[in-house]
C-alpha positions as CSV (number, residue, x, y, z in Angstrom):
1,M,27.4,29.2,24.9
2,S,23.8,28.8,24.0
3,Q,23.0,32.2,25.6
4,A,24.8,33.8,22.7
5,I,22.3,32.4,20.1
6,D,19.9,35.0,18.8
7,L,16.8,33.1,17.8
8,N,15.7,35.9,15.5
9,Y,18.6,35.0,13.2
10,L,18.8,31.2,13.8
11,D,18.1,29.3,10.6
12,V,18.4,25.6,11.5
13,S,17.7,24.5,7.9
14,K,21.2,25.5,6.7
15,P,22.8,22.4,5.3
16,E,26.3,23.3,6.6
17,F,25.0,22.7,10.2
18,F,24.6,19.0,9.3
19,E,27.8,18.7,7.2
20,N,29.9,20.2,10.0
21,D,27.9,18.4,12.7
22,T,27.3,21.8,14.5
23,W,23.5,21.5,14.7
24,M,23.1,20.5,18.4
25,E,23.4,23.9,20.1
26,G,20.8,25.7,18.0
27,F,18.2,22.9,18.4
28,A,18.9,22.7,22.2
29,E,18.3,26.5,22.5
30,L,15.0,26.1,20.5
31,R,13.8,23.2,22.7
32,K,14.5,25.3,25.8
33,S,13.2,28.7,24.6
34,S,11.0,28.3,21.6
35,P,9.9,24.7,20.8
36,V,7.6,26.0,18.1
37,H,9.6,28.7,16.3
38,Y,8.9,30.9,13.3
39,R,11.7,31.7,10.8
40,E,10.6,34.3,8.4
41,N,13.5,34.3,5.9
42,S,15.5,31.3,4.7
43,A,16.7,29.8,1.4
44,N,13.4,27.9,1.5
45,G,11.2,30.7,2.6
46,A,9.3,31.1,5.9
47,Y,8.8,28.1,8.0
48,W,7.8,26.9,11.5
49,S,10.2,24.6,13.4
50,V,8.8,22.0,15.7
51,V,11.7,20.7,17.8
52,S,10.4,18.9,20.9
53,H,9.6,15.2,21.1
54,D,6.0,15.6,22.3
55,L,5.0,18.4,19.8
56,I,6.6,16.5,16.9
57,K,4.4,13.5,17.7
58,Q,1.4,15.8,18.0
59,V,1.9,17.2,14.5
60,D,2.8,13.8,12.9
61,I,-0.3,12.1,14.3
62,D,-2.7,14.8,13.3
63,H,-2.7,14.3,9.5
64,K,-6.0,16.1,9.0
65,T,-4.6,19.4,10.4
66,F,-1.1,19.0,9.0
67,S,-1.1,17.9,5.4
68,S,1.6,16.0,3.5
69,E,-0.1,16.7,0.1
70,R,-0.1,20.5,0.3
71,G,3.5,21.4,-0.4
72,G,5.2,18.0,0.1
73,I,7.2,16.4,2.8
74,S,10.5,18.4,2.6
75,I,11.3,22.0,3.6
76,V,11.8,22.6,-0.1
77,D,8.5,23.6,-1.7
78,A,7.2,20.9,-3.9
79,S,7.0,23.2,-6.9
80,E,10.8,23.7,-6.7
81,A,12.0,20.3,-5.4
82,D,10.0,18.2,-7.9
83,R,11.3,19.8,-11.0
84,M,14.3,18.1,-12.6
85,G,15.7,21.2,-14.3
86,D,14.4,21.8,-17.8
87,D,10.6,21.4,-17.5
88,T,9.8,21.2,-21.2
89,D,7.8,18.0,-20.7
90,G,6.5,18.8,-17.2
91,I,7.7,15.6,-15.6
92,A,8.1,16.0,-11.8
93,I,9.6,13.7,-9.2
94,A,8.2,12.7,-5.9
95,A,5.3,15.2,-5.9
96,K,2.8,12.4,-6.5
97,S,4.3,9.6,-4.5
98,F,2.2,8.2,-1.7
99,I,4.2,9.8,1.0
100,N,3.1,13.1,-0.4
101,M,-0.6,12.1,-0.3
102,D,-3.2,12.5,2.3
103,E,-5.9,10.0,3.2
104,P,-7.6,8.1,1.7
105,E,-5.3,8.0,-1.3
106,H,-2.2,7.6,0.8
107,K,-3.4,4.4,2.4
108,K,-4.6,2.8,-0.9
109,Q,-1.2,3.1,-2.5
110,R,0.8,2.3,0.6
111,L,-1.1,-0.9,1.1
112,A,-0.1,-2.0,-2.4
113,V,3.5,-2.4,-1.5
114,S,3.5,-2.9,2.3
115,P,3.3,-6.7,2.1
116,S,6.9,-6.6,0.8
117,V,8.1,-5.6,4.2
118,G,5.4,-7.5,6.2
119,P,6.2,-10.3,8.7
120,K,6.0,-13.2,6.2
121,N,8.4,-11.6,3.8
122,L,10.8,-10.5,6.6
123,A,11.0,-14.1,7.8
124,E,11.8,-15.3,4.3
125,L,14.4,-12.5,3.8
126,Q,16.2,-13.1,7.1
127,P,18.6,-15.9,5.9
128,L,19.3,-14.0,2.7
129,I,20.2,-10.8,4.7
130,R,22.5,-13.0,6.9
131,E,24.2,-14.6,3.9
132,R,24.9,-11.3,2.2
133,A,26.1,-9.6,5.4
134,A,28.4,-12.5,6.0
135,D,29.7,-12.3,2.5
136,I,30.4,-8.6,2.8
137,L,32.2,-8.9,6.1
138,D,34.3,-11.9,5.1
139,N,35.7,-10.0,2.2
140,L,36.8,-6.8,4.0
141,P,40.5,-6.0,3.8
142,I,42.2,-7.0,7.1
143,G,44.9,-4.7,8.3
144,K,44.1,-1.9,5.8
145,T,42.1,1.3,6.0
146,F,38.9,1.4,4.0
147,N,35.7,3.4,3.8
148,W,33.1,1.5,5.8
149,V,30.3,3.5,4.1
150,E,31.3,2.2,0.7
151,L,32.3,-1.4,1.4
152,V,29.6,-2.2,4.0
153,S,26.8,0.3,4.5
154,V,26.2,1.0,0.8
155,D,26.8,-2.5,-0.4
156,L,24.5,-4.2,2.0
157,T,21.8,-1.7,1.3
158,A,22.2,-2.0,-2.5
159,R,21.9,-5.8,-2.3
160,M,18.7,-5.6,-0.3
161,L,17.2,-3.0,-2.6
162,A,17.9,-5.1,-5.6
163,T,16.2,-8.0,-4.0
164,L,13.1,-6.1,-3.0
165,F,12.7,-4.6,-6.5
166,G,13.7,-7.8,-8.4
167,F,16.3,-5.4,-9.9
168,P,19.3,-6.8,-11.9
169,Y,21.8,-7.7,-9.2
170,E,24.9,-6.7,-11.1
171,Q,23.4,-3.2,-11.6
172,R,22.4,-2.6,-8.0
173,G,24.8,0.4,-7.6
174,K,22.5,2.4,-9.8
175,L,19.8,2.2,-7.1
176,I,22.1,4.0,-4.7
177,E,23.1,6.6,-7.3
178,W,19.4,7.4,-8.0
179,S,18.6,7.6,-4.3
180,D,21.4,10.1,-3.8
181,L,20.2,12.2,-6.8
182,T,16.7,12.3,-5.5
183,T,17.6,14.7,-2.6
184,N,20.4,16.4,-4.5
185,V,18.9,19.8,-5.1
186,P,20.4,23.2,-4.0
187,Q,17.7,24.0,-1.5
188,V,18.6,20.7,0.4
189,T,22.3,20.6,0.0
190,G,23.2,24.3,-0.2
191,D,25.2,23.5,-3.4
192,D,24.3,25.9,-6.2
193,S,26.7,24.3,-8.6
194,I,24.5,21.1,-9.0
195,D,23.9,20.4,-12.7
196,M,20.2,20.1,-12.6
197,G,20.1,19.2,-16.3
198,A,22.4,16.2,-15.8
199,R,20.4,15.2,-12.7
200,R,17.2,15.3,-14.7
201,A,18.7,13.2,-17.5
202,E,19.9,10.5,-15.0
203,L,16.6,10.3,-13.2
204,L,14.9,9.9,-16.6
205,K,17.2,7.0,-17.2
206,A,15.9,5.6,-13.9
207,A,12.3,6.0,-15.2
208,E,13.2,4.2,-18.4
209,T,14.8,1.4,-16.5
210,F,11.8,0.8,-14.3
211,Y,9.3,1.2,-17.2
212,A,11.2,-1.7,-18.8
213,L,11.0,-3.7,-15.6
214,W,7.3,-3.0,-15.4
215,A,6.7,-4.2,-18.9
216,E,8.6,-7.4,-18.2
217,R,6.7,-8.1,-14.9
218,E,3.4,-7.5,-16.6
219,K,3.9,-10.6,-18.7
220,Q,4.8,-12.7,-15.7
221,P,2.8,-14.3,-12.9
222,P,2.6,-12.3,-9.6
223,Q,5.9,-12.3,-7.7
224,F,6.9,-11.0,-4.3
225,D,8.8,-7.9,-5.4
226,L,7.7,-4.3,-5.3
227,I,7.1,-3.9,-9.0
228,S,5.0,-7.0,-9.3
229,M,3.0,-5.9,-6.3
230,L,2.2,-2.5,-7.8
231,I,1.2,-4.2,-11.1
232,H,-1.2,-6.7,-9.5
233,N,-2.9,-4.3,-7.1
234,P,-6.0,-2.5,-8.5
235,E,-5.1,0.8,-6.8
236,T,-1.7,1.0,-8.6
237,A,-2.1,-1.2,-11.6
238,K,-2.2,1.8,-13.9
239,M,0.4,3.8,-12.1
240,N,2.7,3.5,-15.2
241,E,0.2,5.7,-17.2
242,D,1.1,8.6,-15.0
243,P,4.8,9.4,-15.4
244,A,5.1,11.7,-12.4
245,L,3.3,9.2,-10.1
246,F,5.3,6.3,-11.5
247,L,8.7,7.8,-11.0
248,G,7.7,9.5,-7.7
249,N,6.7,6.3,-6.1
250,I,9.7,4.3,-7.4
251,L,12.1,6.9,-6.1
252,L,10.3,7.1,-2.8
253,L,10.7,3.3,-2.3
254,I,14.4,3.5,-3.3
255,V,15.2,6.4,-0.9
256,G,13.2,4.8,1.9
257,G,15.0,1.5,1.5
258,N,18.4,3.2,1.3
259,D,18.9,6.1,3.7
260,T,17.7,4.7,7.0
261,T,19.6,1.5,6.9
262,R,22.7,2.8,5.2
263,N,23.3,5.8,7.5
264,S,22.3,3.9,10.6
265,I,24.9,1.3,9.8
266,S,27.6,4.0,9.5
267,G,26.3,6.0,12.4
268,G,26.4,3.0,14.7
269,V,30.0,2.3,14.0
270,L,30.8,5.9,14.7
271,G,28.8,6.0,17.9
272,L,30.5,2.9,19.3
273,N,33.9,4.5,18.6
274,Q,32.9,7.7,20.3
275,F,31.6,5.8,23.3
276,P,33.9,2.7,23.4
277,E,32.5,1.6,26.8
278,Q,29.3,0.8,25.0
279,F,31.1,-1.6,22.6
280,D,32.6,-3.3,25.6
281,K,29.1,-3.6,27.1
282,L,27.8,-5.1,23.8
283,K,30.6,-7.8,23.7
284,K,29.8,-8.8,27.2
285,D,26.1,-9.1,26.4
286,P,25.1,-9.5,22.7
287,S,21.5,-9.9,23.7
288,L,21.5,-6.1,23.8
289,I,21.7,-5.9,19.9
290,P,18.0,-5.3,19.3
291,N,17.8,-2.4,21.8
292,M,21.1,-1.1,20.5
293,V,19.7,-1.0,17.0
294,S,16.9,1.3,18.2
295,E,19.4,3.5,20.0
296,M,21.6,3.7,16.9
297,I,18.7,4.9,14.8
298,R,17.7,7.4,17.5
299,W,21.3,8.7,17.8
300,Q,21.9,8.9,14.0
301,T,18.4,9.9,13.0
302,P,18.9,9.4,9.2
303,V,15.9,11.5,8.2
304,I,16.5,15.0,9.7
305,H,13.1,16.4,9.1
306,M,9.6,16.0,7.6
307,R,7.4,18.8,6.5
308,R,3.7,19.4,6.8
309,T,1.4,22.2,5.7
310,A,-1.3,23.6,8.0
311,T,-4.8,23.0,6.5
312,K,-6.4,25.5,8.9
313,D,-5.3,28.0,11.6
314,V,-4.1,26.0,14.6
315,E,-2.5,26.7,17.9
316,L,0.6,24.6,18.7
317,G,2.8,25.0,21.7
318,G,1.2,28.4,22.4
319,K,1.9,29.7,18.9
320,L,-0.7,30.4,16.2
321,I,0.1,28.6,12.9
322,K,-1.9,29.9,10.0
323,E,-3.5,27.9,7.2
324,G,-1.0,27.3,4.4
325,E,2.1,27.8,6.5
326,K,5.0,25.4,6.4
327,V,5.6,23.3,9.5
328,I,8.9,21.4,9.9
329,M,9.1,18.5,12.3
330,W,12.8,18.3,13.2
331,Y,13.1,14.6,14.0
332,L,16.8,15.0,14.8
333,S,16.0,17.5,17.5
334,G,13.1,15.4,18.9
335,N,15.5,12.5,19.3
336,R,17.8,14.6,21.4
337,D,15.1,16.0,23.6
338,E,16.4,16.1,27.2
339,A,12.8,15.9,28.5
340,V,12.6,12.3,27.1
341,F,16.1,10.9,26.8
342,E,18.6,11.2,29.6
343,H,22.0,12.3,28.3
344,P,20.5,12.5,24.8
345,D,23.8,13.2,23.0
346,Q,25.3,9.9,24.2
347,L,24.9,6.5,22.5
348,I,23.7,4.2,25.3
349,I,23.0,0.8,23.9
350,D,20.8,-0.4,26.9
351,R,18.8,2.9,27.1
352,P,15.5,1.8,28.5
353,N,13.4,4.0,26.2
354,A,15.4,3.8,23.0
355,R,12.4,2.7,21.0
356,E,10.6,6.0,21.8
357,H,12.6,7.7,19.1
358,V,10.8,9.6,16.4
359,A,13.1,8.7,13.6
360,F,10.4,6.6,11.8
361,G,7.7,9.2,12.3
362,F,4.2,8.5,13.8
363,G,0.7,8.1,12.6
364,V,-0.4,7.1,9.1
365,H,3.0,8.1,7.5
366,R,5.1,6.0,9.9
367,C,8.0,4.5,7.9
368,M,6.7,1.5,6.1
369,G,10.1,-0.3,6.1
370,N,11.1,0.2,9.7
371,R,11.1,-3.5,10.6
372,L,13.3,-4.3,7.6
373,A,15.8,-1.6,8.5
374,E,16.0,-2.9,12.1
375,L,16.4,-6.5,10.9
376,Q,19.3,-5.6,8.6
377,L,21.0,-3.7,11.4
378,Q,20.5,-6.5,13.9
379,I,21.8,-9.2,11.6
380,L,24.8,-7.2,10.6
381,W,25.8,-6.6,14.2
382,E,25.3,-10.3,15.1
383,E,27.7,-11.1,12.2
384,I,30.2,-8.4,13.2
385,L,30.5,-9.8,16.7
386,K,31.3,-13.3,15.3
387,R,34.3,-11.9,13.4
388,F,35.8,-8.7,14.8
389,K,36.9,-7.6,18.3
390,S,36.6,-4.0,17.0
391,V,35.8,-1.8,14.0
392,E,38.1,1.1,14.6
393,V,37.5,4.6,13.1
394,V,41.0,5.7,12.1
395,G,40.4,9.0,10.3
396,D,38.1,12.0,9.9
397,V,34.4,11.5,9.2
398,Q,32.9,13.2,6.2
399,R,29.2,14.0,6.3
400,S,26.7,15.1,3.7
401,S,25.7,18.7,3.2
402,N,22.0,18.0,3.4
403,N,19.2,19.3,5.6
404,F,16.9,16.3,4.8
405,I,19.1,13.2,5.0
406,R,21.7,12.9,7.7
407,G,24.3,11.1,5.7
408,I,27.8,9.9,6.3
409,T,29.9,9.7,3.1
410,D,33.3,8.6,4.4
411,L,34.1,6.6,7.5
412,P,37.7,5.4,7.4
413,V,38.1,2.3,9.5
414,Q,40.2,-0.8,10.2
415,V,38.7,-4.0,11.3
416,H,40.5,-6.2,13.9
417,P,39.6,-9.9,13.8
418,L,38.9,-11.9,17.0
């Protein structure tokens, strides 16, 4: 079938490929025939696709040649993605967050918040994660069909985000709502009906909420939450004086803490249903959980792509990329690279090289919260095995129309107790 694909017309950035889960064939053909591929026309303009595992790593590690700051980290040009509709006051989102910065500014701002997901804090968070995972699982409706995404994936993620931010626990659902809104633009979702004015208004409410939290924490002694860390680090202490930088960094931390964990939790359940022999393997040997978590993240790949912009003319994979051109690292394709992963489309929980996935990126921009995401997934599956002989998918899966976040919105399941 792949022989029928005309690469001159293939646009792998179309959101419907990911909503319909029909992306595999196009990327497989690119990996085979054109691992560095130029698409001249798309809804997001011209772009280069980098689809093989080794070349993705090459781009990601070379942050001097491939910039995060010039154009942003999404296929959507920053000038378009960062506007929230009406631009009368010029406030932008995400354009000035540290993930969109090059060195040395990137490192300065990243270091301000990285202790929140460092080894010491992870050790302190572990019992809390277990307590909250157990509470969620103990309150699931037995014998009834429910949406696993809503009752487990979203709830556990929201609880942890509220903890990391010191955010009002009873309002934790707002964090998920703001995370979803951040990537909800037509160029990412393909939905031209999005009310960008309403989106802007809601994200400004997010800014107001976090400004209030900032003012509250400024009066308090240093604490181990993200807002307090930003306030008490000299590099970010005045971040609140720059509205674009303030909201951009806050939304980055929310999205980063939400999407990887949430969609890997859902994707893992789906994968074990598609490959039931793997769940049997897991029940016989629960010590496989840590490796299984890496494999679930590889198989799901919650962040579909990251974008860089060439800072000079450069040859990559035999192609000449010119200065200023858009380079898209398709992590989802790299994680299905046949040259690295045997039977890449299968979930194999004891895969020996599962940790070689590119889902967290590489180099200076490697995902800051990767260990926390893995810890949450590991604890959740430990607790699932204590309670259920299976989590059975009993209906059709609904996925997000989104070319940046590989999301699952509805996963109907029934849980069967031991």
